[in-house]
C-alpha positions in Angstrom: -24.4 132.4 -171.6 -20.9 132.0 -173.0 -20.7 130.5 -176.6 -18.2 127.8 -175.4 -20.7 126.7 -172.8 -23.4 126.4 -175.4 -21.2 124.3 -177.7 -20.1 122.1 -174.8 -23.7 121.7 -173.6 -25.1 120.7 -177.0 -22.2 118.3 -177.5 -22.8 116.8 -174.1 -26.5 116.3 -174.7 -25.8 114.5 -178.0 -23.3 112.2 -176.4 -25.5 111.4 -173.4 -28.6 110.8 -175.6 -26.6 108.3 -177.7 -25.1 106.6 -174.7 -28.4 106.3 -172.8 -28.8 105.7 -169.1 -25.6 103.8 -168.7 -23.7 106.7 -170.3 -25.4 109.2 -168.0 -24.5 107.1 -164.9 -20.9 106.8 -166.1 -20.6 110.5 -166.3 -22.5 111.3 -163.1 -22.0 108.4 -160.7 -24.7 107.0 -158.5 -26.2 108.2 -155.3 -25.6 104.9 -153.6 -21.9 105.1 -154.5 -21.7 108.6 -153.1 -23.5 107.6 -149.9 -21.0 104.8 -149.3 -18.2 107.3 -149.9 -19.5 109.7 -147.3 -20.3 107.0 -144.8 -16.7 105.8 -144.9 -15.4 109.4 -144.4 -17.7 109.9 -141.5 -17.4 106.5 -139.8 -17.2 106.6 -136.0 -13.9 107.1 -134.4 -12.3 103.7 -133.7 -11.7 102.6 -130.1 -8.0 102.6 -131.0 -7.9 105.7 -133.1 -4.7 106.5 -135.0 -3.4 109.8 -136.2 -5.1 109.4 -139.5 -8.4 109.0 -137.7 -7.9 112.3 -135.8 -7.0 114.1 -139.0 -10.1 112.6 -140.8 -12.2 114.0 -138.0 -10.5 117.4 -138.1 -11.2 117.7 -141.8 -15.0 117.3 -141.3 -15.0 120.9 -140.0 -16.9 123.7 -141.7 -14.8 125.7 -144.2 -15.3 128.3 -146.9 -16.3 127.0 -150.3 -15.3 123.6 -149.0 -11.8 124.3 -150.2 -10.3 122.6 -147.2 -7.4 125.0 -146.9 -5.3 122.9 -144.5 -2.5 120.5 -144.2 -1.4 118.5 -141.2 2.1 117.8 -140.0 2.8 115.0 -137.4 5.2 115.4 -134.6 6.0 113.5 -131.4 2.8 113.8 -129.3 1.7 116.7 -131.6 -0.1 117.8 -134.8 0.3 121.0 -136.6 -2.5 122.4 -138.8 -0.9 124.4 -141.6 -2.6 126.9 -143.9 -2.6 125.8 -147.5 -2.4 129.0 -149.6 -3.0 127.0 -152.8 -6.6 126.6 -151.6 -7.2 130.3 -150.8 -10.1 132.2 -152.3 -8.6 135.6 -153.0 -11.8 137.2 -154.4 -14.2 136.4 -151.7 -11.5 136.3 -149.0 -8.7 138.7 -149.9 -7.1 138.8 -146.4 -7.5 135.0 -145.7 -9.9 135.8 -142.9 -12.2 132.8 -143.9 -9.2 130.6 -144.3 -8.0 131.1 -140.7 -11.6 130.8 -139.4 -11.7 127.4 -141.2 -8.4 126.4 -139.6 -10.0 127.2 -136.2 -13.0 125.0 -137.0 -10.7 122.1 -137.9 -8.6 122.7 -134.7 -11.7 122.4 -132.5 -12.7 119.1 -134.1 -9.1 117.9 -133.6 -9.1 118.8 -129.9 -12.5 117.0 -129.4 -11.3 113.9 -131.2 -8.0 114.0 -129.5 -9.4 114.0 -126.0 -11.9 111.3 -126.9 -9.0 109.1 -128.2 -6.8 109.5 -125.2 -4.7 112.5 -126.5 -6.1 115.5 -124.6 -4.0 118.5 -125.4 -3.9 122.3 -126.0 -4.2 124.3 -129.2 -1.8 127.3 -129.8 -1.8 129.5 -132.9 1.8 130.1 -134.1 3.4 133.2 -135.7 3.6 131.4 -139.1 -0.2 131.0 -139.2 -0.2 127.3 -138.2 -1.9 125.9 -135.1 0.0 123.6 -132.8 -1.9 120.8 -131.0 0.3 119.2 -128.3 -1.0 116.3 -126.2 -0.1 114.0 -123.4 -1.2 110.4 -123.5 -4.1 109.7 -121.1 -7.2 107.6 -120.7 -9.8 108.3 -123.3 -13.0 109.8 -122.0 -16.5 110.7 -123.2 -16.7 113.8 -125.3 -20.4 114.9 -125.7 -19.7 116.7 -129.0 -17.7 113.8 -130.7 -20.7 112.1 -132.4 -21.9 115.4 -133.8 -18.6 115.9 -135.8 -19.7 113.2 -138.3 -23.2 114.4 -138.5 -22.7 118.2 -138.7 -23.4 119.8 -142.1 -24.2 123.2 -143.5 -27.8 122.6 -144.6 -28.7 125.1 -147.4 -32.4 124.4 -147.5 -35.7 125.7 -146.2 -36.3 125.1 -142.5 -39.7 124.7 -140.9 -39.9 128.0 -139.1 -40.3 126.6 -135.6 -38.9 128.5 -132.6 -36.0 127.1 -130.6 -36.7 126.6 -126.9 -35.0 129.1 -124.6 -33.0 126.3 -122.9 -31.5 125.3 -126.2 -30.6 128.9 -127.0 -28.8 129.1 -123.7 -26.9 125.9 -124.5 -25.8 127.4 -127.9 -24.6 130.6 -126.0 -22.6 128.5 -123.6 -21.1 126.4 -126.3 -19.8 129.4 -128.2 -18.0 131.0 -125.2 -14.3 131.5 -126.1 -11.8 134.1 -124.8 -11.7 137.1 -127.2 -14.9 136.1 -129.1 -18.4 137.3 -128.8 -21.5 135.7 -130.2 -25.0 137.2 -130.5 -28.2 135.3 -131.3 -31.0 137.2 -133.0 -34.5 135.8 -132.8 -36.5 139.0 -133.2 -38.2 138.9 -136.7 -37.7 142.6 -137.4 -33.9 142.2 -136.8 -33.7 139.0 -138.8 -35.6 140.7 -141.7 -33.0 143.5 -141.7 -30.2 140.9 -141.7 -32.0 139.2 -144.6 -32.0 142.4 -146.6 -28.3 142.8 -146.1 -27.7 139.2 -147.1 -29.7 139.8 -150.3 -27.8 143.0 -151.1 -24.5 141.3 -150.6 -25.5 138.3 -152.6 -26.7 140.5 -155.5 -23.4 142.4 -155.5 -21.3 139.2 -155.5 -23.3 137.5 -158.3 -22.9 140.6 -160.5 -19.1 140.4 -160.0 -17.6 138.3 -162.8 -14.4 137.6 -160.7 -16.5 136.3 -157.8 -18.6 134.1 -160.1 -15.5 132.6 -161.8 -14.0 131.8 -158.4 -17.2 130.3 -157.2 -17.7 128.1 -160.3 -14.2 126.8 -160.0 -15.2 125.1 -156.7 -18.6 123.7 -157.9 -19.0 120.0 -158.2 -22.0 119.0 -160.2 -22.0 115.2 -160.0 -21.2 112.6 -157.3 -18.4 111.4 -159.6 -16.6 114.7 -159.7 -17.2 115.3 -155.9 -15.6 112.0 -155.1 -12.8 112.5 -157.5 -11.7 115.9 -156.1 -12.9 115.3 -152.6 -13.6 119.0 -152.2 -15.8 121.8 -153.4 -19.5 122.6 -153.3 -21.4 119.5 -154.4 -24.8 120.2 -156.0 -26.4 117.4 -154.2 -25.5 118.9 -150.8 -27.7 121.9 -151.7 -30.7 119.8 -152.8 -29.9 120.3 -156.5 -29.9 117.5 -159.1 -26.7 115.8 -160.2 -25.5 116.6 -163.7 -22.5 115.5 -165.9 -19.7 118.0 -165.6 -20.1 118.9 -169.3 -23.6 120.1 -168.6 -23.2 121.5 -165.1 -21.3 124.6 -166.1 -23.7 125.6 -168.9 -26.7 124.9 -166.6 -25.2 127.1 -163.9 -24.6 129.9 -166.3 -28.1 129.7 -167.8 -30.2 129.2 -164.7 -28.4 130.5 -161.7 -29.2 134.3 -161.7 -28.8 137.0 -159.1 -32.6 137.4 -158.9 -33.2 133.7 -158.4 -30.5 133.4 -155.7 -31.6 136.5 -153.9 -35.1 135.1 -153.7 -33.8 131.7 -152.5 -31.7 133.3 -149.7 -34.7 135.5 -148.6 -36.9 132.4 -148.3 -34.3 130.4 -146.5 -33.7 133.2 -143.9 -37.4 133.7 -143.5 -37.8 130.0 -142.7 -35.1 130.1 -140.0 -35.5 130.2 -136.3 -32.8 132.6 -135.7 -29.4 134.1 -136.8 -26.1 133.9 -135.0 -23.4 136.5 -135.4 -19.7 136.0 -134.3 -17.0 138.6 -133.9 -13.6 138.9 -132.2 -12.1 141.5 -130.0 -9.3 142.0 -132.6 -8.6 141.5 -136.3 -5.7 139.1 -136.5 -5.0 135.4 -137.2 -5.2 134.2 -133.7 -8.6 135.8 -133.1 -9.9 134.5 -136.4 -8.9 131.0 -135.3 -10.7 131.6 -132.0 -13.8 132.6 -133.9 -13.6 129.3 -135.9 -13.3 127.3 -132.7 -16.3 129.0 -131.1 -18.4 128.6 -134.2 -17.5 124.9 -134.5 -18.6 124.3 -131.0 -21.8 126.2 -131.7 -22.6 124.1 -134.8 -21.8 120.9 -133.1 -24.0 121.7 -130.2 -26.8 122.7 -132.6 -26.4 119.4 -134.3 -26.8 117.5 -131.0 -30.0 119.6 -130.4 -31.4 118.5 -133.7 -30.8 121.9 -135.3 -29.5 122.7 -138.8 -27.4 125.7 -139.8 -26.1 127.4 -142.9 -23.7 130.4 -143.4 -25.0 133.7 -144.8 -21.8 135.7 -144.8 -22.5 138.0 -147.7 -22.8 141.2 -145.6 -19.3 140.4 -144.2 -17.7 139.5 -147.5 -19.0 142.7 -149.2 -17.0 145.3 -147.2 -19.4 148.2 -147.8 -22.1 146.4 -145.9 -20.1 145.5 -142.8 -20.7 148.8 -140.9 -24.5 148.6 -141.3 -24.5 145.0 -140.1 -22.4 145.8 -137.2 -24.6 148.6 -136.1 -27.7 146.5 -136.6 -26.5 143.9 -134.1 -25.2 146.5 -131.6 -21.5 146.3 -132.3 -20.7 149.5 -134.2 -17.2 149.8 -135.2 -16.5 146.1 -135.0 -15.6 143.8 -137.9 -18.0 140.9 -137.7 -16.6 137.5 -138.6 -19.4 135.0 -139.3 -23.1 135.1 -139.8 -25.2 131.9 -139.9 -28.9 131.0 -139.7 -30.3 128.1 -137.7 -33.5 126.2 -137.3 -35.1 122.8 -137.9 -34.7 121.3 -141.3 -33.9 118.3 -143.5 -30.8 116.3 -143.8 -29.1 116.6 -147.2 -26.3 114.6 -148.8 -23.0 115.4 -147.1 -20.2 117.4 -148.6 -17.1 115.6 -149.9 -13.8 115.5 -148.1 -10.3 114.6 -149.1 -8.9 111.5 -147.3 -6.4 112.0 -144.5 -3.5 110.7 -146.7 -4.1 113.6 -149.1 -3.7 116.3 -146.4 -0.9 114.8 -144.3 2.5 116.5 -144.9 
């Protein structure tokens, strides 16, 4: 543990001990306050939804490290989703692959919410990396995945190991169909075990990389108060961990989050899962990465409607030397895989934070 963290931790303990419970709550915030915050962010789409409501629903999409690397520009009967390079993660995502997949996830949410609000339209990736959504006013209609947008979450917890019915697996396959994108579902335990071993190997490599750990820690939010203040990042409560004041969160992370412990946690989580889904595109470019994001978002929304949870296990993709072995394992040798996630039946955890629409509108 770094000396500055020890000093900060000891000082924080002394201050909190003197202040008592009220001081702790002032540093951390309350669970009830955080629940009210997330309920407001995830409120149902109003009958007369405005542009801000569509943007709010778009931002509930999955995204790497919860950096929310997007901005939105309003036009006449259009919205552009713009990449935000200030929220890139160059260590884990040096070519912005995850960033454009995240934009694709947001774009799919936008299209679903747009159609439900009477603004059905088309999505088109642009040469500058943005995604243009153009609509024509029409009557609103029922969108079966709309309600799942507010309930979807990446659930980093143990699942119960139950198998998913074949009909639901077929529904997931159908949901993920997208031109230029393939998705494979693995339910064979021997294959899943081999994926698990690659995830553990990738996680071990990342956690022994000081640059990766520094980038990760910059996006950690240890308390409801800090999660609400920034509206982004990886909130500890969303992973089932206890809330801590920020002054203690960093030292605790350095002291107790080890490669060995995290490797074991990932292995147990994958062992508890019903299956693994792997996404990859026909080509390695921005437009195809966006398409992967759209396909994956539809997969996860459909999973949510079926009562399934999911969590991303992208380590074998993020550690480049492991990519060929993973591709061969799933029967796609020579391809660059884009996303790996596990799914199954599990608990509902606190939701991740999001920035308000006003903060992301250009």
